[in-house]
Each structure stands twice: as structure tokens, then as C-alpha cells.
N, C-alpha and C positions, 0 to 999 in steps of 0.2 A: 183952445176949440173945445166943443164941448165934453168931449171924453177928458182932457185934462182938467177941466173944471170938476168933473165927477170924479177922478182921481185923485185931486187937491182935497176934496170934500170928504172924501173916505178916509184919505190917510190922517186927516183933521180929525177925524172921528175916533181912529184908531189912536190916537195921542191923549184923546182926552177921557182914558179910563178913570175912572174915580171908583171911591169904595163906595159901592152901594150895589144893592140887586138889581141883576141884567135881566129882563124878561126876555121873551123868545125874540121880538124885533131888534132891541136893542143888542141881544148876545150877536144875533147875524151881522148885524151891522158893524160892530167891533171887528169880526172875524174877519167878513169882507174888507173892511179897511186895512187891517194888518196885511192881508194879502196883497190888497193893491199898493199898498207903501212898501213890501219887500215881497215881490214877484220872484225873485231869484232864489230866496230864503225859505219861501213857504208854498205850502200847497194847499187849497182848500178843497174839502169835498164831503159829501154827504153819504155814509154806508148803507143810508136805508131811511124809513120812514116808521116814525110811530103809530100807534092805532088810530088817533086822530088826525096823522098825515102830517105831523110836524118832521122836518129834518134832522138826523142824528149827525151832525156837523163834527167832522174831524179836521182838526189843521195840522199839517206835518211840517216841520221843522228839522232842517238839514241843508248840506253842501249840495246833497243831489234830493231835493226833497220830492219828486214826482216819480220818481222809482228806486227800485233794490239797488242797491250797487256792491258789489262781490268784495266781501272783508268787512262792511260796515252794519253793525246790528240794529236792529229796529228795537225800539223800547215805545211803550203807550205808559198813558196814564187817562185812566176813566172816573168821572165823577158823576153825582147827580142821580145815582143807578134807585136809590130811592126818591124820590120826587121832594119829599120834606125834610130831607138833608142836605144843606145849602151850601155850606163852607166851603166843600171842596169845588164846586161849581164856581164860584166868585177866586179862587185861591187859581186855578188853572188860567182864568183870563189874565190873572195877574202875573203869572209863570207865563206865560205867551208874551205880554208886554216885556217882561225882564229880559226874557232871550232875545228879542228882535232887536231892541235898544241899545243892549249892551254887546251882540255881537260886531266883531270888528274893533270894539274899544278894551273890552273884557277877555285877557289872554284865556283864562278859563272857560270862558262860554262859548268864545271863537272855536277853540281847540276841541269841545265838547261836540257842537255843531257841525264840526268838520268830519269828526269822526262817529258819528251817530245819527241816528235818523230818528226822531223823537216824532210820536203820534199823540195829539192830546184831544181827547173828548171831553169837553166840558160838561154837557149833559147825555145819559144815556136815556134819563125819563123825564123828557121837556113838559109831557102831558100831566106826570104826576105835581111837578112844580107849579106848572100854573094853577092846578087844581086846589093848591095849597094857597087857600084864602086868607085863612086866619092861623097864620106863623106861632106854633108852640114848640116849647123845648121838648117834648115827650113823645107825643104824637098826633097824626092827622093821617087820614086817609091818601092824602096826596104820596104816601108811602108808595103806593101801588100804582100801576100802570093803567090806562084807561078803562081794561077790561077787569079790575080789580085782583091782579094778579103781581105777585111780588116777584120782580126779575132777580133778585139772589136767591130764589129758591126753584129757579127754572130752565136750569142747565142739566142736560146729562148728567147722571151720578156714578161715579164707579164703582159704590157700594150697595147702590141700592136700585129697584127700577123706578126712578122719577116719572110718576103719571099725569105732573103737571101738563097741561098744553102750552107748546111752545108759541112764545109771543114775538110778534114781527119786531120788537127791539131786541130780544134775546138770539132770532135767528140772524139778525143782521150781524151781533157782534160774532157770533159763530162764524157767519161765511168770512166777517172780517178776519177773523184770527186764522182760517183757513189758506186765507189769500196771503197772507202776509208771515217773513220768516222772524216774527216776534221772539225774544230772548227773555225781555224782563217788561212785568208791568206791575203796576199798584190802581188798586180803586180805592176812590176817597169817598168815607162814610163819616157821619155825625150819629152823637147820642153815648160815644164814650172818649177814653183818650189811651189808644193804645196800637201797636200794630200787630196785627194778628197773622200768622201764618198755617199754611196747609199741614195736613189735613183739616177740614174743617167736619168730614164724617168719617167712619172708619169702623173695624172689627178687629176681633182678636188677633188675625197677622199684624194689624198695624199698633198696637197696643192699647187697643179700647178697654181693655179690662183692667187697665192699669190707670185709665182716665187720659191718658195722651195719644193721640194717632200720628205715628212717625212715617214721616216720607223717606223714598231712598237718599234723599238730598238736604236730609234734616239740620245737619250742621250749616249748610248754605243759607237756608231758610231763616236760620237764628241770627246769623250773619246779617242779612238782610234786613230783618224787622230791627237788630240793634244798630244798625247803619241809621235807620229812619228816626229811631226813637233819641239815642246819643246825639243828635244834630239837630234835636228840635227844643225848643226852649225848655219845655219841662216836662216832656212825657218819658223822659231817662229816669225822673224820680219815682214812676210808677205807681203815684198816689191815687191814680182814675181819677172818679167822680165823686167819691165820696169814700166814707171810710168803710162802706162793706164790701167794697171793690178793688183791690191791690193787683197788680201788675209788677212783679220783680223786673226791673230796667226797662219798663214801659213796653213790654212785649207777651206775647200769649201764645200758644199753641191752638188754633182754632176750636177743635176736638173739647180742649181742655177747659176752654172758656164756656163753650154750649154747641151741643153735635148741631150739624146744620146739613141737609141734604139739597142737593142740586145749586151748589153754590158757584160764584165764576170764577174764584181762583183756582178751586179744585179743576176744574173743567179745564183752564188754561194750561195747567201743569200736567194733567193726563193726557187730553188729546190736542192741546196745542204745544206741546214742549216749549212751555213760557213760564218762567218762573214770576208767579204773582202773591202778591201779599194785599191785606187790608189793613187800610188806615184810618183809625176812627180818631177824628182831629179835633172835635168839639163835645163838652158834655151836653150842650144844648144843641138839637136837630136844628132848629132855624132860629140861631139868634141875631138879635138887635143890628141894623148896620152898621151903629157906630162901634161895633166891636170888630169889624172886618180888617180895617187897617191892623190891630194886634195879631189876628190870627195870621195875616200875611208874614209878619216881622217873623211872628214864632216859628213858622215852616218855611220859609224860605230858604235856609241853609239844607235843610234836610232833603228840600226837593230836588235842588241840584245833585247835591251829596248821594242821593239813591240814585239818579241816573247814570252816575258815572260807573256804577256796580254791574252795567249791563257790559262791562269790558273785562269782568272777572275770569278765570279760566282758560279754556282753551278753544282754539276754531281752527277751521282750514277747509279743504276742499278734497273730493275723492274722485278721481278720475281714473281712466281707461289708459292703456300703454301708450294712446296715441295725444294723451293727455286732452279727451274728451271728459266732462263731468257726467258722472253716474248717481242719477237721484234715485231716491227710497233705499239708498245703500244704509245699514244702521250703524250707528257709531255712539258708542257709550263708554264711560270709566267703569274697568273693570271693577266689581263687588259692590257697584250701586245699578243693577240693571231696573230699568224701568217696565212696569206690565204692558203698556204700549210701548215698545222701542223708539226710542228718539232716530230718527230717520234724516238722510239729506234732502235739502231742497231741490227745486229743478236745475240749479248752478251746481249741483253737487256738493251745496256747503253745510258744515253743521258749525254749531256753537254749542259749547258745554260749559255751564257757570259751575265754577270748583274754586275752595279755598287755595291759598299757597300750600305749596307739598307736592308728593311724587305720585305721579299715576301712571297707568299702565293703560291705555286708551285702544280699543277694541273695534276694528271695522270690520264690517263683513257684509258682503256682497251674494245674497242668495244665490247657492249653486257653488260658489268657489270658497277657497280656503279663505279662515280669518287672518286679518293683519294686525298683529299687536306691536304697538310702539311705547316704550315708557317715556314721559314727558313731566320734565321738571317745571313746576309753576311758580311763578313769583307773584307778588300784588302786583298786578298793573295798570289798576285803576287809574292812576295818575299819569300813563304814559296814553292813555286812551285808546288803548289794543289789545285785547286779549294776545296770548302766546299763539303763535301759527304752528300748526302741526298738519301738514298732506298727507294723503294715500294715493299711492299709485298702484292699481293692479295691473300687473305686466300681464296676465291671462285674459283679461278681459278686453274686446275688440269692440270699437264703436258701434258694430252692427247688435251686439246686446245690450239689450236695456234691463236693468232691475225694477220687476213689475211686483209690487207688495200690496196688497189689498190694503184699504184704510183701515184704521184700528175699528172695532166695531162699536156701536154706541149702546150695548148693551151694557149692565155692571160689569167690570171688569175683575172685581173681586166676588162673583156671583156663587161660584162653587165655594171658596171659602167660608161663608156666612153659613154653609148647611154643616158643616162642622162641629162638632160638640165643644163648648167652652171649655171642657175638662181636657182637650186632648193638648198634648205638652206642645210648646211653640216650634220645638226641632218639625213636629209633624206640617203645621201650618207653613214655615218656611219650604219644607218638602213639594206642598201643594202650590206654593207661588211659585217656585221654581218651573213645575210641570206647567203651571200656565204659559209663563213665560218662554219655556220651550216649544209650546205649542206654537204661540204668535211669532217667535223666531223663523220656526218651521214653514 
């Protein structure tokens, strides 16, 4: 019948992915074809629209693609945030193609998708891509969205009051982050060859006076960046794109490279409870099509290995005495408090990315005594499951819900920036802890 013929046509379109640039209609046709051919493994939806009305498509892959499942972490890749940086857009289409065709055949891909919900957004800036009429290795106006705004300078900033007007594409991603329990992410760019990690901005309390902006999870971020660079064909060499720019082991702290206000990776980490790094994958922003197949070969292993890191650390649920989930409970590893404390989702779940080692995990339900548990964390990425550690609060009944206000959108380090640069680091840390305690209360 007609429906069957349509499905076959869409499926054949999905199978015909080649190494070329796919414009909006072709991209949409490919995504719809993949979903038609693999309806139980994929979920296709738009998280919003661009300034010019183009859909911001996301393809979700996994054993439960349509909804979050307790214990299964959420992962995302976002590409083409700058419209003229095009390699990531095509890499993600080929990643989708590889995952759906390998599922059920390749044991690693099968276990990965059975235990992970993977969200892939090939383009965050479709207008900018379509506006790039003359591809260039260095720069075109297509970098920006249709309003002329740089989307990677458009998010709320933890250190400064970002006065940029929030764009439709940015708002869609912010809402997306708020509505999912993302644990790990990467955004794909071009113009360099390096894995860059948070913070992109900073002040004296995070080490900006020494040219490095350190997050509480700096060790994890270094590991994540090295995971990608070491599995890439050449990024790990650290030679960059010319002799003037070198990156030891192919990684860099974002602030150390250049200061950036309103970046997406810092927003994910501070407000989204999601560890994100920025992957610069090509020296040429918009390279010729005949190079795309090599880019796929160079990045394929790294793209897969990076997804596995979503299973680092510890996860679990916080429940009351009757086993009901407690949302908005604060769960963090002792010694690494986040200025915006990490909280459980509506199912009472938490996910903390931590390297192998021994940690004290602190669970707090406001108004009740905190609960501490010592957890030994091995490297469980090969098992596709973080260590499980639940918390049950016997004093809490199902009639009590933990209502905690969402994290403020004003800069969380605002007070610190007023302090003199001559103040000793211990004083800065004291101020930081005061801010943290105020948020906890």
C-alpha cells in the first residue's frame, strides 16, 4: 500500500547516506528515513525552531528512545552551532548511520544503546549553514544565526551578566537541557584541532590570575578531553593547525585558550548538571566535501569512546521511607561542591561523573539531616553502568516533597568578582563556600 511504499522509500533514503554536505531538506529526509527504518530504536523530534523557522531536529537512539528510563543516563551531541563550521554536522549524520546499522550486530554498539539514551542534534544553527553561500576555511557571516548573534556567546554566564538577547535557538537548547537529565555532552566545532573543557570564563577564585579557570571537577574534565583526543587519529599529537598553536595531548582548558562569555559548555555544567566539552575537529571550518570521509575515519572511534564515559562514577535514587522518589534532593561528592548544587530529578535520580577512587557521597533533603555514604568507584565504563548507590531517608514521609528554587540565572560568582585581586586565595574560597551555603539553605 501507499504507506508501505513511503516507508520503503524513506528507509532507502536512510541507507543512501554519502559523504557530502546535506542541506536542510536532505538532512530532514535522512533523519525521517532512519526513524522509519528503525522505529523501535529511534525517536525523532524538533526541540524548537530557528529564527527563520527551520526545525532544530534531534534524533534519539536507545532501547527506550521516547522517554527517560530510571538508571539509564542521557547523553547528547550538538553540532553546527556556528553555521559555517560544518564537519560536525556531517559526522553526526554518519554516527547515526553507524549506530543504527550496527545495533544488533556489533556487541559494543548494542550494549551501548541498550544502556544509554543518546540524543543527536546535527545542527543547532541551520540558518547560518544555509546562509554560507561561499564556504571558507576561516570565517563567513554564516557563523551567526539569522539575527547576527553568535550562539556560543548567548547563554547565561556564571561569571558575568551576559546582556546578549537570548535567541530562539539558544532558548530551545536551554529548555531541552531543563527537560532532560543530561549527564554528558559534547558540542562539535571547527577551526582548530583540540578538545576544550570548562570553564571558558573565570575569575580569581577559579584561577584566572594564573591563566586557568578550574572547575570543581577539573580532573574529570581532563579525563573526558583526553578520552576524545587519545582516540582521535591525530588530535592527541597536540600539534594543532600551525606551529604557533600547540595543545599538549590535544586538550586545553577553555579559559587558558581564550576567555569566552556566554558559552554553552559552561551553561551545561553550571545550570544543566551536564558535563560538556567542546570539540574542535577541523583546521578548516568548511572543508571540501572530498575530505569528509577522512574526517569520519579520524573521529569514529573517539565519538563512540566518548559516549561510553557517561557511565563513569556513581548513580542512584533518593527515596523516602515508603520508597517514593524525592526530587530536588542535593547529592554531591564531598570536597567538590558545585556553586549551583546538583539535585535529583523528578524520579529522585542523581548521576555524578567521577574518576575511579573512593568518595564520600553526601545526600541532603532540605530540612533533614544529611546522609553520608562512602563509595568505592571502579572504572565501569566497559560495563556500561556507573556504580549504584541509593539513599533512603526514613524520617521523610511521602507527604513531604523537597521544594527547592531553581538556580538563579544571575552570575553565580558575582560577589567574588568585586573582591580585590590581591586578596589571598583562602579568602576567595571562604566567599565561595558562603555562596554555596546560602544556596543550600
